[in-house]
VOKOL-519419 format. One record per residue (C-alpha): chain; residue number from 1; residue in one letter; x, y, z. Coordinates in Angstrom, 3 decimals, always signed. Example, Ala and Ser with C-alpha at 12.3 -4.5 7.8 and 13.67 -1.06 7.14 Angstrom:
<pts>
+------+------+--------+----------+----------+----------+
! gudo ! kefi ! midren !       xx !       yy !       zz !
+------+------+--------+----------+----------+----------+
!    A !    1 !      A !  +12.300 !   -4.500 !   +7.800 !
!    A !    2 !      S !  +13.670 !   -1.060 !   +7.140 !
+------+------+--------+----------+----------+----------+
</pts>
This chain:
<pts>
+------+------+--------+----------+----------+----------+
! gudo ! kefi ! midren !       xx !       yy !       zz !
+------+------+--------+----------+----------+----------+
!    A !    1 !      X !  -11.711 !  -13.578 !  +31.459 !
!    A !    2 !      X !   -8.270 !  -11.893 !  +31.366 !
!    A !    3 !      X !   -5.183 !  -14.009 !  +32.066 !
!    A !    4 !      X !   -3.339 !  -12.252 !  +34.901 !
!    A !    5 !      X !   -0.438 !  -14.689 !  +35.307 !
!    A !    6 !      X !   +3.113 !  -13.292 !  +35.374 !
!    A !    7 !      X !   +4.877 !  -12.922 !  +32.028 !
!    A !    8 !      X !   +8.543 !  -13.792 !  +31.280 !
!    A !    9 !      X !   +9.739 !  -10.190 !  +31.630 !
!    A !   10 !      X !   +8.515 !  -10.179 !  +35.252 !
!    A !   11 !      X !  +11.548 !  -12.371 !  +36.092 !
!    A !   12 !      X !  +13.856 !   -9.369 !  +35.616 !
!    A !   13 !      X !  +14.343 !   -6.499 !  +38.081 !
!    A !   14 !      X !  +13.120 !   -3.834 !  +35.656 !
!    A !   15 !      X !   +9.718 !   -2.885 !  +37.123 !
!    A !   16 !      X !   +8.882 !   +0.809 !  +37.378 !
!    A !   17 !      X !   +5.410 !   +0.552 !  +38.922 !
!    A !   18 !      X !   +3.689 !   -2.129 !  +41.064 !
!    A !   19 !      X !   +2.241 !   -3.893 !  +38.018 !
!    A !   20 !      X !   +3.206 !   -6.853 !  +35.887 !
!    A !   21 !      X !   +5.429 !   -5.907 !  +32.954 !
!    A !   22 !      X !   +2.492 !   -6.972 !  +30.807 !
!    A !   23 !      X !   +0.804 !   -3.682 !  +31.751 !
!    A !   24 !      X !   +1.820 !   -0.053 !  +31.352 !
!    A !   25 !      X !   +1.318 !   +2.568 !  +34.056 !
!    A !   26 !      X !   -1.323 !   +4.466 !  +32.090 !
!    A !   27 !      X !   -4.730 !   +3.299 !  +30.973 !
!    A !   28 !      X !   -4.635 !   +5.625 !  +27.954 !
!    A !   29 !      X !   -5.532 !   +3.602 !  +24.849 !
!    A !   30 !      X !   -2.837 !   +5.543 !  +22.965 !
!    A !   31 !      X !   +0.072 !   +4.046 !  +24.930 !
!    A !   32 !      X !   +2.773 !   +2.871 !  +22.534 !
!    A !   33 !      X !   +6.357 !   +1.563 !  +22.357 !
!    A !   34 !      X !   +8.072 !   +1.430 !  +18.980 !
!    A !   35 !      X !  +11.115 !   +2.016 !  +16.806 !
!    A !   36 !      X !  +12.044 !   +3.221 !  +13.335 !
!    A !   37 !      X !  +15.176 !   +2.430 !  +11.291 !
!    A !   38 !      X !  +16.489 !   +4.174 !   +8.179 !
!    A !   39 !      X !  +18.937 !   +2.334 !   +5.907 !
!    A !   40 !      X !  +20.129 !   +4.132 !   +2.752 !
!    A !   41 !      X !  +22.999 !   +4.312 !   +0.280 !
!    A !   42 !      X !  +25.068 !   +7.425 !   -0.242 !
!    A !   43 !      X !  +24.011 !   +7.961 !   -3.866 !
!    A !   44 !      X !  +20.276 !   +8.134 !   -3.219 !
!    A !   45 !      X !  +19.426 !   +4.966 !   -5.132 !
!    A !   46 !      X !  +17.688 !   +3.135 !   -2.267 !
!    A !   47 !      X !  +15.962 !   +4.221 !   +0.945 !
!    A !   48 !      X !  +14.686 !   +1.504 !   +3.280 !
!    A !   49 !      X !  +12.519 !   +2.544 !   +6.245 !
!    A !   50 !      X !  +11.212 !   -0.003 !   +8.721 !
!    A !   51 !      X !   +9.730 !   -0.140 !  +12.184 !
!    A !   52 !      X !   +7.902 !   -2.184 !  +14.793 !
!    A !   53 !      X !   +5.511 !   -1.090 !  +17.534 !
!    A !   54 !      X !   +3.389 !   -2.443 !  +20.356 !
!    A !   55 !      X !   +0.198 !   -0.893 !  +21.725 !
!    A !   56 !      X !   -0.412 !   -2.536 !  +25.121 !
!    A !   57 !      X !   -3.860 !   -1.081 !  +25.808 !
!    A !   58 !      X !   -5.298 !   -2.042 !  +22.426 !
!    A !   59 !      X !   -3.532 !   -5.418 !  +22.358 !
!    A !   60 !      X !   -1.868 !   -4.816 !  +18.989 !
!    A !   61 !      X !   +1.641 !   -5.390 !  +17.645 !
!    A !   62 !      X !   +2.507 !   -4.269 !  +14.117 !
!    A !   63 !      X !   +5.442 !   -3.607 !  +11.835 !
!    A !   64 !      X !   +6.186 !   -2.212 !   +8.397 !
!    A !   65 !      X !   +8.940 !   -1.798 !   +5.833 !
!    A !   66 !      X !   +9.103 !   +0.457 !   +2.772 !
!    A !   67 !      X !  +11.812 !   +0.551 !   +0.119 !
!    A !   68 !      X !  +12.027 !   +3.354 !   -2.394 !
!    A !   69 !      X !  +13.918 !   +2.643 !   -5.611 !
!    A !   70 !      X !  +13.384 !   +5.108 !   -8.417 !
!    A !   71 !      X !   +9.729 !   +6.132 !   -8.400 !
!    A !   72 !      X !   +8.487 !   +2.848 !   -6.921 !
!    A !   73 !      X !   +7.802 !   +2.379 !   -3.221 !
!    A !   74 !      X !   +7.605 !   -1.272 !   -2.161 !
!    A !   75 !      X !   +5.742 !   -1.797 !   +1.133 !
!    A !   76 !      X !   +5.168 !   -4.659 !   +3.564 !
!    A !   77 !      X !   +2.868 !   -4.261 !   +6.606 !
!    A !   78 !      X !   +1.876 !   -6.809 !   +9.233 !
!    A !   79 !      X !   -0.264 !   -6.774 !  +12.370 !
!    A !   80 !      X !   -1.276 !   -9.295 !  +15.013 !
!    A !   81 !      X !   -2.496 !   -9.713 !  +18.576 !
!    A !   82 !      X !   +0.099 !   -8.712 !  +21.169 !
!    A !   83 !      X !   +1.264 !  -11.666 !  +23.252 !
!    A !   84 !      X !   +2.809 !  -11.951 !  +26.707 !
!    A !   85 !      X !   +6.489 !  -12.557 !  +25.864 !
!    A !   86 !      X !   +7.762 !   -9.093 !  +24.980 !
!    A !   87 !      X !  +11.407 !  -10.249 !  +25.138 !
!    A !   88 !      X !  +10.981 !  -12.652 !  +22.221 !
!    A !   89 !      X !   +7.983 !  -11.279 !  +20.350 !
!    A !   90 !      X !   +9.738 !   -8.693 !  +18.209 !
!    A !   91 !      X !   +8.264 !  -10.252 !  +15.092 !
!    A !   92 !      X !   +5.039 !   -9.835 !  +13.118 !
!    A !   93 !      X !   +4.337 !  -11.883 !  +10.013 !
!    A !   94 !      X !   +7.387 !  -11.683 !   +7.722 !
!    A !   95 !      X !   +8.986 !   -8.791 !   +9.665 !
!    A !   96 !      X !  +11.292 !   -9.279 !  +12.641 !
!    A !   97 !      X !  +13.801 !   -7.462 !  +14.799 !
!    A !   98 !      X !  +16.362 !   -9.289 !  +16.965 !
!    A !   99 !      X !  +18.347 !   -7.475 !  +19.670 !
!    A !  100 !      X !  +21.658 !   -9.362 !  +19.676 !
!    A !  101 !      X !  +23.411 !   -6.853 !  +21.969 !
!    A !  102 !      X !  +21.324 !   -4.008 !  +23.428 !
!    A !  103 !      X !  +22.398 !   -0.604 !  +22.074 !
!    A !  104 !      X !  +25.110 !   -2.315 !  +19.989 !
!    A !  105 !      X !  +23.889 !   -4.880 !  +17.468 !
!    A !  106 !      X !  +20.419 !   -5.513 !  +16.001 !
!    A !  107 !      X !  +19.336 !   -7.811 !  +13.192 !
!    A !  108 !      X !  +16.570 !   -6.663 !  +10.855 !
!    A !  109 !      X !  +14.783 !   -9.201 !   +8.662 !
!    A !  110 !      X !  +11.895 !   -9.487 !   +6.249 !
!    A !  111 !      X !  +11.175 !  -12.796 !   +4.554 !
!    A !  112 !      X !   +9.846 !  -12.977 !   +1.001 !
!    A !  113 !      X !   +6.564 !  -14.491 !   -0.144 !
!    A !  114 !      X !   +7.707 !  -14.831 !   -3.749 !
!    A !  115 !      X !  +10.782 !  -14.333 !   -5.982 !
!    A !  116 !      X !  +10.001 !  -10.649 !   -6.658 !
!    A !  117 !      X !   +8.743 !   -9.535 !   -3.240 !
!    A !  118 !      X !  +10.609 !   -7.294 !   -0.821 !
!    A !  119 !      X !  +12.948 !   -9.117 !   +1.580 !
!    A !  120 !      X !  +16.043 !   -8.148 !   +3.553 !
!    A !  121 !      X !  +18.519 !   -9.413 !   +6.116 !
!    A !  122 !      X !  +20.546 !   -6.588 !   +7.641 !
!    A !  123 !      X !  +22.838 !   -6.372 !  +10.641 !
!    A !  124 !      X !  +22.839 !   -2.966 !  +12.315 !
!    A !  125 !      X !  +25.922 !   -2.143 !  +14.417 !
!    A !  126 !      X !  +26.161 !   +0.977 !  +16.557 !
!    A !  127 !      X !  +28.672 !   +3.564 !  +15.397 !
!    A !  128 !      X !  +28.072 !   +6.132 !  +18.155 !
!    A !  129 !      X !  +26.386 !   +5.987 !  +21.577 !
!    A !  130 !      X !  +22.630 !   +6.391 !  +21.758 !
!    A !  131 !      X !  +21.577 !   +9.856 !  +22.954 !
!    A !  132 !      X !  +18.334 !  +11.159 !  +24.415 !
!    A !  133 !      X !  +16.084 !  +13.482 !  +22.505 !
!    A !  134 !      X !  +14.123 !  +16.131 !  +24.428 !
!    A !  135 !      X !  +11.106 !  +15.004 !  +26.412 !
!    A !  136 !      X !   +8.233 !  +15.612 !  +24.007 !
!    A !  137 !      X !   +4.740 !  +16.724 !  +25.043 !
!    A !  138 !      X !   +1.761 !  +18.124 !  +23.162 !
!    A !  139 !      X !   -1.699 !  +19.175 !  +24.319 !
!    A !  140 !      X !   -4.978 !  +19.844 !  +22.577 !
!    A !  141 !      X !   -6.777 !  +22.204 !  +24.861 !
!    A !  142 !      X !   -6.340 !  +20.783 !  +28.356 !
!    A !  143 !      X !   -5.745 !  +17.218 !  +27.241 !
!    A !  144 !      X !   -2.274 !  +15.685 !  +27.000 !
!    A !  145 !      X !   -2.314 !  +14.023 !  +23.560 !
!    A !  146 !      X !   +1.377 !  +13.153 !  +23.217 !
!    A !  147 !      X !   +4.072 !  +12.417 !  +25.746 !
!    A !  148 !      X !   +7.080 !  +10.572 !  +24.414 !
!    A !  149 !      X !  +10.582 !   +9.646 !  +25.436 !
!    A !  150 !      X !  +13.037 !   +8.955 !  +22.631 !
!    A !  151 !      X !  +16.632 !   +8.126 !  +21.911 !
!    A !  152 !      X !  +18.430 !   +8.277 !  +18.577 !
!    A !  153 !      X !  +21.518 !   +6.420 !  +17.361 !
!    A !  154 !      X !  +23.670 !   +6.048 !  +14.243 !
!    A !  155 !      X !  +24.851 !   +2.688 !  +12.965 !
!    A !  156 !      X !  +26.753 !   +0.788 !  +10.272 !
!    A !  157 !      X !  +24.494 !   -1.508 !   +8.221 !
!    A !  158 !      X !  +25.539 !   -4.633 !   +6.316 !
!    A !  159 !      X !  +23.584 !   -7.347 !   +4.556 !
!    A !  160 !      X !  +21.286 !   -7.725 !   +1.564 !
!    A !  161 !      X !  +18.002 !   -6.385 !   +0.243 !
!    A !  162 !      X !  +16.040 !   -8.271 !   -2.413 !
!    A !  163 !      X !  +13.211 !   -6.901 !   -4.518 !
!    A !  164 !      X !  +11.964 !   -7.454 !   -8.062 !
!    A !  165 !      X !  +14.386 !  -10.331 !   -8.563 !
!    A !  166 !      X !  +17.358 !   -8.055 !   -7.813 !
!    A !  167 !      X !  +19.747 !   -8.405 !   -4.877 !
!    A !  168 !      X !  +21.232 !   -5.224 !   -3.417 !
!    A !  169 !      X !  +24.309 !   -5.476 !   -1.218 !
!    A !  170 !      X !  +24.321 !   -3.189 !   +1.821 !
!    A !  171 !      X !  +27.966 !   -2.314 !   +2.448 !
!    A !  172 !      X !  +29.424 !   -0.341 !   +5.395 !
!    A !  173 !      X !  +31.074 !   +2.813 !   +4.123 !
!    A !  174 !      X !  +28.665 !   +3.050 !   +1.194 !
!    A !  175 !      X !  +25.470 !   +2.897 !   +3.284 !
!    A !  176 !      X !  +24.403 !   +4.616 !   +6.515 !
!    A !  177 !      X !  +21.732 !   +3.695 !   +9.054 !
!    A !  178 !      X !  +20.020 !   +5.627 !  +11.835 !
!    A !  179 !      X !  +17.366 !   +4.581 !  +14.323 !
!    A !  180 !      X !  +14.951 !   +6.141 !  +16.774 !
!    A !  181 !      X !  +13.320 !   +4.421 !  +19.801 !
!    A !  182 !      X !  +10.313 !   +5.994 !  +21.454 !
!    A !  183 !      X !   +7.594 !   +5.149 !  +23.937 !
!    A !  184 !      X !   +4.832 !   +6.859 !  +25.875 !
!    A !  185 !      X !   +1.458 !   +8.106 !  +24.621 !
!    A !  186 !      X !   +0.819 !   +9.068 !  +21.007 !
!    A !  187 !      X !   -2.479 !   +9.293 !  +19.095 !
!    A !  188 !      X !   -3.581 !   +6.192 !  +17.212 !
!    A !  189 !      X !   -6.705 !   +5.991 !  +15.025 !
!    A !  190 !      X !  -10.162 !   +5.256 !  +16.303 !
!    A !  191 !      X !  -10.883 !   +7.990 !  +18.843 !
!    A !  192 !      X !  -13.471 !  +10.748 !  +18.528 !
!    A !  193 !      X !  -11.806 !  +14.142 !  +18.624 !
!    A !  194 !      X !  -14.785 !  +15.708 !  +20.406 !
!    A !  195 !      X !  -14.635 !  +19.244 !  +21.746 !
!    A !  196 !      X !  -10.853 !  +19.366 !  +21.679 !
!    A !  197 !      X !  -10.679 !  +18.677 !  +17.946 !
!    A !  198 !      X !  -13.454 !  +21.172 !  +17.200 !
!    A !  199 !      X !  -12.329 !  +24.084 !  +19.364 !
!    A !  200 !      X !   -8.544 !  +23.664 !  +19.204 !
!    A !  201 !      X !   -7.852 !  +23.181 !  +15.528 !
!    A !  202 !      X !   -4.224 !  +23.255 !  +14.437 !
!    A !  203 !      X !   -3.350 !  +26.413 !  +12.495 !
!    A !  204 !      X !   +0.056 !  +25.170 !  +11.538 !
!    A !  205 !      X !   +2.818 !  +22.711 !  +12.374 !
!    A !  206 !      X !   +6.480 !  +22.826 !  +11.346 !
!    A !  207 !      X !   +8.825 !  +19.899 !  +12.089 !
!    A !  208 !      X !  +12.486 !  +19.082 !  +11.460 !
!    A !  209 !      X !  +14.345 !  +15.982 !  +12.704 !
!    A !  210 !      X !  +17.838 !  +15.501 !  +11.319 !
!    A !  211 !      X !  +20.363 !  +12.871 !  +12.471 !
!    A !  212 !      X !  +23.600 !  +13.334 !  +10.484 !
!    A !  213 !      X !  +26.514 !  +10.893 !  +10.549 !
!    A !  214 !      X !  +30.128 !  +11.867 !   +9.817 !
!    A !  215 !      X !  +33.282 !   +9.747 !  +10.126 !
!    A !  216 !      X !  +34.214 !  +11.132 !  +13.534 !
!    A !  217 !      X !  +30.963 !  +12.617 !  +14.838 !
!    A !  218 !      X !  +27.188 !  +12.337 !  +14.937 !
!    A !  219 !      X !  +24.845 !  +15.308 !  +14.981 !
!    A !  220 !      X !  +21.192 !  +15.547 !  +15.969 !
!    A !  221 !      X !  +18.946 !  +18.530 !  +15.208 !
!    A !  222 !      X !  +15.264 !  +18.801 !  +16.172 !
!    A !  223 !      X !  +12.911 !  +21.735 !  +15.648 !
!    A !  224 !      X !   +9.145 !  +21.885 !  +16.230 !
!    A !  225 !      X !   +7.310 !  +25.180 !  +15.771 !
!    A !  226 !      X !   +3.736 !  +26.429 !  +15.835 !
!    A !  227 !      X !   +2.081 !  +28.599 !  +13.193 !
!    A !  228 !      X !   +3.604 !  +31.806 !  +14.570 !
!    A !  229 !      X !   +7.077 !  +30.278 !  +14.874 !
!    A !  230 !      X !   +6.894 !  +29.634 !  +18.622 !
!    A !  231 !      X !   +9.260 !  +26.747 !  +19.299 !
!    A !  232 !      X !   +7.966 !  +23.894 !  +21.437 !
!    A !  233 !      X !  +10.840 !  +21.440 !  +20.856 !
!    A !  234 !      X !  +14.506 !  +22.204 !  +20.291 !
!    A !  235 !      X !  +17.733 !  +20.218 !  +20.083 !
!    A !  236 !      X !  +21.144 !  +20.589 !  +18.497 !
!    A !  237 !      X !  +23.733 !  +18.109 !  +19.722 !
!    A !  238 !      X !  +27.196 !  +16.953 !  +18.659 !
!    A !  239 !      X !  +28.182 !  +13.411 !  +19.716 !
!    A !  240 !      X !  +31.701 !  +11.961 !  +19.586 !
!    A !  241 !      X !  +32.917 !   +8.656 !  +20.963 !
!    A !  242 !      X !  +34.532 !   +8.999 !  +24.370 !
!    A !  243 !      X !  +33.747 !  +12.711 !  +24.734 !
!    A !  244 !      X !  +31.044 !  +14.725 !  +26.407 !
!    A !  245 !      X !  +28.127 !  +15.646 !  +24.139 !
!    A !  246 !      X !  +28.268 !  +19.253 !  +22.936 !
!    A !  247 !      X !  +25.184 !  +21.463 !  +22.680 !
!    A !  248 !      X !  +25.039 !  +23.622 !  +19.560 !
!    A !  249 !      X !  +22.525 !  +26.257 !  +20.516 !
!    A !  250 !      X !  +19.251 !  +27.255 !  +18.914 !
!    A !  251 !      X !  +19.159 !  +25.890 !  +15.336 !
!    A !  252 !      X !  +17.663 !  +27.913 !  +12.501 !
!    A !  253 !      X !  +17.052 !  +26.322 !   +9.118 !
!    A !  254 !      X !  +16.919 !  +28.049 !   +5.748 !
!    A !  255 !      X !  +15.078 !  +25.554 !   +3.549 !
!    A !  256 !      X !  +14.832 !  +25.809 !   -0.239 !
!    A !  257 !      X !  +11.639 !  +24.152 !   -1.460 !
!    A !  258 !      X !  +10.766 !  +22.873 !   -4.897 !
!    A !  259 !      X !   +8.553 !  +25.597 !   -6.447 !
!    A !  260 !      X !   +4.855 !  +24.931 !   -6.052 !
!    A !  261 !      X !   +5.384 !  +22.532 !   -3.142 !
!    A !  262 !      X !   +6.739 !  +22.229 !   +0.385 !
!    A !  263 !      X !   +9.179 !  +19.557 !   -0.744 !
!    A !  264 !      X !  +12.710 !  +20.520 !   +0.432 !
!    A !  265 !      X !  +15.554 !  +20.240 !   -2.058 !
!    A !  266 !      X !  +18.375 !  +21.610 !   +0.078 !
!    A !  267 !      X !  +18.862 !  +23.522 !   +3.306 !
!    A !  268 !      X !  +21.337 !  +25.214 !   +5.602 !
!    A !  269 !      X !  +20.957 !  +24.683 !   +9.353 !
!    A !  270 !      X !  +22.633 !  +27.460 !  +11.331 !
!    A !  271 !      X !  +24.210 !  +26.333 !  +14.631 !
!    A !  272 !      X !  +26.527 !  +27.838 !  +17.255 !
!    A !  273 !      X !  +29.337 !  +26.067 !  +19.106 !
!    A !  274 !      X !  +30.099 !  +26.707 !  +22.826 !
!    A !  275 !      X !  +32.646 !  +29.384 !  +21.854 !
!    A !  276 !      X !  +29.835 !  +31.188 !  +19.967 !
!    A !  277 !      X !  +31.382 !  +30.308 !  +16.621 !
!    A !  278 !      X !  +28.730 !  +29.972 !  +13.895 !
!    A !  279 !      X !  +28.460 !  +26.554 !  +12.269 !
!    A !  280 !      X !  +26.596 !  +25.713 !   +9.070 !
!    A !  281 !      X !  +25.208 !  +22.251 !   +8.500 !
!    A !  282 !      X !  +24.456 !  +21.919 !   +4.786 !
!    A !  283 !      X !  +21.795 !  +19.530 !   +3.514 !
!    A !  284 !      X !  +21.157 !  +18.160 !   +0.030 !
!    A !  285 !      X !  +18.232 !  +15.792 !   -0.437 !
!    A !  286 !      X !  +19.057 !  +12.538 !   -2.284 !
!    A !  287 !      X !  +15.867 !  +10.461 !   -2.008 !
!    A !  288 !      X !  +12.480 !  +10.936 !   -0.366 !
!    A !  289 !      X !   +9.873 !   +8.653 !   +1.191 !
!    A !  290 !      X !   +6.579 !  +10.108 !   +2.498 !
!    A !  291 !      X !   +5.682 !   +8.322 !   +5.733 !
!    A !  292 !      X !   +1.964 !   +8.576 !   +4.934 !
!    A !  293 !      X !   +2.518 !   +6.220 !   +1.986 !
!    A !  294 !      X !   +3.113 !   +2.606 !   +2.962 !
!    A !  295 !      X !   +4.669 !   +3.245 !   +6.380 !
!    A !  296 !      X !   +1.439 !   +3.811 !   +8.330 !
!    A !  297 !      X !   +2.004 !   +7.336 !   +9.640 !
!    A !  298 !      X !   -0.844 !   +9.896 !   +9.621 !
!    A !  299 !      X !   -2.674 !  +10.824 !   +7.475 !
!    A !  300 !      X !   -2.304 !   +7.468 !   +5.667 !
!    A !  301 !      X !   -5.679 !   +6.335 !   +4.354 !
!    A !  302 !      X !   -5.020 !   +2.599 !   +3.874 !
!    A !  303 !      X !   -3.395 !   +1.580 !   +7.186 !
!    A !  304 !      X !   -2.096 !   +3.343 !  +10.323 !
!    A !  305 !      X !   -0.109 !   +2.102 !  +13.317 !
!    A !  306 !      X !   -1.991 !   +0.514 !  +16.196 !
!    A !  307 !      X !   -5.006 !   -0.374 !  +14.049 !
!    A !  308 !      X !   -6.548 !   -3.767 !  +14.792 !
!    A !  309 !      X !   -6.677 !   -5.815 !  +11.573 !
!    A !  310 !      X !   -7.334 !   -9.185 !  +13.143 !
!    A !  311 !      X !   -4.824 !  -11.929 !  +13.765 !
!    A !  312 !      X !   -1.973 !  -12.635 !  +11.344 !
!    A !  313 !      X !   -2.752 !   -9.767 !   +8.939 !
!    A !  314 !      X !   -0.122 !   -9.122 !   +6.253 !
!    A !  315 !      X !   -0.285 !   -6.743 !   +3.307 !
!    A !  316 !      X !   +2.184 !   -6.189 !   +0.473 !
!    A !  317 !      X !   +1.828 !   -3.555 !   -2.202 !
!    A !  318 !      X !   +3.749 !   -1.127 !   -4.383 !
!    A !  319 !      X !   +3.075 !   +2.561 !   -4.928 !
!    A !  320 !      X !   +3.959 !   +4.724 !   -7.927 !
!    A !  321 !      X !   +5.441 !   +7.972 !   -6.623 !
!    A !  322 !      X !   +6.049 !   +9.558 !  -10.032 !
!    A !  323 !      X !   +2.809 !  +11.553 !   -9.826 !
!    A !  324 !      X !   +2.488 !  +13.436 !   -6.496 !
!    A !  325 !      X !   -1.148 !  +14.294 !   -7.279 !
!    A !  326 !      X !   -1.989 !  +10.589 !   -6.977 !
!    A !  327 !      X !   -1.159 !  +10.767 !   -3.259 !
!    A !  328 !      X !   -2.644 !  +14.087 !   -2.072 !
!    A !  329 !      X !   -2.555 !  +13.208 !   +1.649 !
!    A !  330 !      X !   +1.211 !  +12.710 !   +1.589 !
!    A !  331 !      X !   +1.710 !  +16.477 !   +1.519 !
!    A !  332 !      X !   +0.073 !  +16.692 !   +4.959 !
!    A !  333 !      X !   +2.356 !  +14.119 !   +6.553 !
!    A !  334 !      X !   +6.036 !  +13.969 !   +7.431 !
!    A !  335 !      X !   +8.509 !  +12.911 !   +4.725 !
!    A !  336 !      X !  +11.864 !  +11.276 !   +5.385 !
!    A !  337 !      X !  +14.637 !  +12.366 !   +3.030 !
!    A !  338 !      X !  +17.962 !  +10.557 !   +2.717 !
!    A !  339 !      X !  +20.454 !  +13.417 !   +2.531 !
!    A !  340 !      X !  +24.087 !  +14.373 !   +2.113 !
!    A !  341 !      X !  +25.307 !  +16.708 !   +4.879 !
!    A !  342 !      X !  +28.317 !  +19.034 !   +4.940 !
!    A !  343 !      X !  +30.038 !  +20.582 !   +7.973 !
!    A !  344 !      X !  +33.360 !  +22.467 !   +7.966 !
!    A !  345 !      X !  +34.612 !  +20.569 !   +4.932 !
!    A !  346 !      X !  +33.356 !  +17.198 !   +6.166 !
!    A !  347 !      X !  +30.849 !  +15.151 !   +4.200 !
!    A !  348 !      X !  +28.311 !  +12.984 !   +6.003 !
!    A !  349 !      X !  +24.967 !  +11.308 !   +5.434 !
!    A !  350 !      X !  +21.741 !  +11.084 !   +7.362 !
!    A !  351 !      X !  +18.027 !  +11.733 !   +7.394 !
!    A !  352 !      X !  +16.362 !  +15.093 !   +6.877 !
!    A !  353 !      X !  +12.858 !  +14.449 !   +8.196 !
!    A !  354 !      X !  +10.558 !  +17.346 !   +7.526 !
!    A !  355 !      X !   +6.906 !  +18.290 !   +7.623 !
!    A !  356 !      X !   +5.323 !  +21.709 !   +7.270 !
!    A !  357 !      X !   +1.534 !  +22.025 !   +7.214 !
!    A !  358 !      X !   -0.746 !  +25.013 !   +7.466 !
!    A !  359 !      X !   +0.456 !  +28.452 !   +8.438 !
!    A !  360 !      X !   +4.117 !  +28.988 !   +9.322 !
!    A !  361 !      X !   +5.018 !  +32.659 !   +9.582 !
!    A !  362 !      X !   +8.845 !  +32.263 !   +9.518 !
!    A !  363 !      X !   +8.604 !  +30.382 !   +6.200 !
!    A !  364 !      X !   +6.025 !  +32.709 !   +4.700 !
!    A !  365 !      X !   +3.339 !  +30.011 !   +4.452 !
!    A !  366 !      X !   -0.100 !  +31.484 !   +5.079 !
!    A !  367 !      X !   -2.315 !  +28.379 !   +5.235 !
!    A !  368 !      X !   -2.733 !  +24.740 !   +4.281 !
!    A !  369 !      X !   -2.880 !  +25.592 !   +0.564 !
!    A !  370 !      X !   +0.211 !  +27.810 !   +0.692 !
!    A !  371 !      X !   +3.326 !  +26.546 !   -1.126 !
!    A !  372 !      X !   +6.765 !  +27.827 !   -2.122 !
!    A !  373 !      X !   +6.940 !  +30.163 !   -5.067 !
+------+------+--------+----------+----------+----------+
</pts>
């Protein structure tokens, strides 16, 4: 029998619907609430990606961390039963997240299980205010399959990362960190696609998400397009401390791909300021981490977010990324690239998250097997 007693969060005046804070307003099994952090150095030597999520209607909490150094991706994943104390249960197995000051300071930790295993202790401090991303919805036929609310924020990281017996110092000024918080409804594994999957197959999907951090400003660019180039999500925003956010129009990206792939090497994102002056945001990729390898994003074939693995499940492994053919599904998932950005003589750093699958007419891709020449 279910335990319907109040939970600690019910003490606070934060309710949105006449339910305990233990429950979400929707009965959709795909309800989720999670975060992702990117921590990376400015030379492209190390890219750490980590996140934590809860899935209230499946009773799961899980977390992951991946660190790419050279051609090796070190991964830690953990999953457990979701408990009642959401204020203090931001931990799964060796992975934990502590909110010291909301929207200002967060501590990220992973404990080791041996002298060579991945571990870190990083303090994340906000550098610019958090800003909303566009309300995001997707449908398959008549069914709403995704509805998410997100905010993004840039921060200064400091601390240490340990792996393979080596200690790496994370130093502000030499490293950058970004984060994204999202919640709502988003597909998790285990559901039959049914008629919708059969009769509304995706012809193509093109995605770009790029938070870029400069000394005096933070920029956010988002583009989602269908096979014919129709844009269903759009954002281009300039954020400065103490000033009103500035919208930068309808972004267009010219992406140069590695021949024979859809792996971006550099790009130019064309923007427009309020005075209609053209702006060019340059991008050069430094290091890449496919989210379908180790991090649990679709179409990962060894573990995906929200999957019930039983209580106290933890998995550690390393992947060799030197041979892309060894990970064929990665090409059909989103990849996060640590990147150097340029803007009007300024140099910044951030994430160039990109995925392009199937047909995309503006890029000249004709199908799922189409690649750059």
